[in-house]
Phi, psi and omega in degrees: 000010181104177183243115175210147183286163173271114182268119179242176179296339181283337179225080181285131180234134181251161168235137176243116185227157177207155169253006177109326181257343178212142183240139182236139168250123184231153174261135177273131187230132177234118176250145182298334183266007179258148181281341179211158177298158176236179177221152177237125181290127178262322184199154176216147179208143174294142182107174181263151181290353175276006179252126183297326181293319177303316183292320178304311182295319180302318190261005184305316184265004186269133179202170175131195183284176184296134180227171175238159181217141172255139185242134176232129182232155177304142180308326183295344179275000178250155170262130178251127182227136176243125182234156177249130181227163178301154172300139179198162174305140182303328181290342176276344184298321182300330181277329182276329189297322179305324179295318181291321177294320181297327176289337189268326188258157181272330175279156177299142180298332178296350179280355185233155156252154188206160165224168186212164175215145170287124185242357177193143179232131179234181186299313184246000185211170175217145178262133180237130175254128180243142171251123180246143178227143183305123177298320182295320178292320180297319179298315177303309181299313180301312183296317182294318178293322179298325178300333176261015178066032181245126184256131173283126177249346175200151177221125187210159176289153186305322191290330177291317177297322180295319180292322176299321180296314178303319180293319184296323181268014173072029182256003171267120182253129185298333184267003183231141174267137185237146173249128177242128178239137177243128188247121178246167183299333182236005182200172171217142181253136177229143177213150175240127183247133178209128174051051174084005181224154166274113185269338182209132175225135179215157181229136182231131174280116183214107186269136178283152179300159182286333182280146178297147180295335179300332179293325178295318182300316178296320177298315178305313181298317179295322181290330180290321182289320182222079181291137177244304176224159175268116185261124178250156178219150178229140175235121180292130179291132182297165176295165180308142188310118181273348196215038176283135181250133172284133188274168166299134178270130182274099185295337182244040184282344181299142180300126182213112182308126179091003183239128180278144184296338184243024178301333186263009173219109172203126184296137178246159178279112184275151173281175176304151182306137184285167174296152179302136177256307174223145179262147180205150175276120178247144178296144178281115181239128180278131173300136176088355182294131184205187177292146175302145178300123177265114186270113175277149181283188180253160175084199188297308184295326180301315178291326175297314177302315184299310181297319178296315179298320175299314178297323177295325179292323177293314180296320181296322178298314176300314181297318178299316183294320185284315187276317187269317181267357177055045179270180183282167179288152182278132177263329177223147178235115180247136182229132178240142173098003181216046182308314180296338185269353188304314182298323180286324179296325178301324179296336179275315186277327189296322183288320184278325187248349189055034179227139170256133181296138173257138181296133175301315176213105189279328187233086179291150179250352180255185179271006182254166181304148185301322183294323180283329176296313180300315179294322179297320176293315182303310183283338185272353187267358184291000000 
């Protein structure tokens, strides 16, 4: 069933997860008679964990002995940068990378903590993808948790935790390539997993309509009962992806007893940039540069447009991987965060991909949204 520790009351381990609009602190629980680890909600608060007020509210009722916590945040909260550097031993990359990152970003590198992975090797160069997170936001999070005797042991993007969850529950198949998408109110995270690695990770800003999706269901029922006109809609497919970032590849993602799927990815607190080791011309990439915000309308047509746009982003992720990266065909499509939309999303993806999206977690056992429960388990099993 994967590798995860047995968490007992003697070694309490927490997960802190958010979708951006609400933050949850959960305890990871593993019972011998359960097929997968579970979580128990300890506290919840409106807002994002990079907000000090959110953390105060979240931790008000938390007390006890020393504990550890794993943190998983939406991919949109990180800066993703890919730089090209000369070939060198992997152990030397850590010393050379600060110099190349400092040339690439406009803000001082000291303003961030970051982690990196080698994502491509060529004859004379190698591609490195770095994930950066605001040092000020991390310091706030660290200090507030420390007041409650809680130590952060890992910090990672949502998509890594979701893939770890799929591994734990046995849904990652070594002979099939899978695409995993996480849907948030203002963005979506996409990743492709193949042969033990995450080969592609991308984030897209895509805002959901302001009206509840339940309003569309009621509208559909009314239109079915008393049809008046046939309303058609068209959404122009965006141009070929301008801003796909190659992700860190998790070299040890393959199931290995005693090895966590995410051992190779946890943001660390970087020291000041090192002295230049080797010089290379790196492309200038602006931190935070991403797809333009796609504003979905309100009401019935707004949700139709949104679902179509979401399906197109999933299809574009597949197409980029197949056509540009020459990857394998997708065997499974897992989607988290949009259970009510799955039937409509299927109509978009099935014809183009011959795949129906499967729910990341269909039956949550805690009081938090299913997508956050899955991510909490995924980040908490390391």
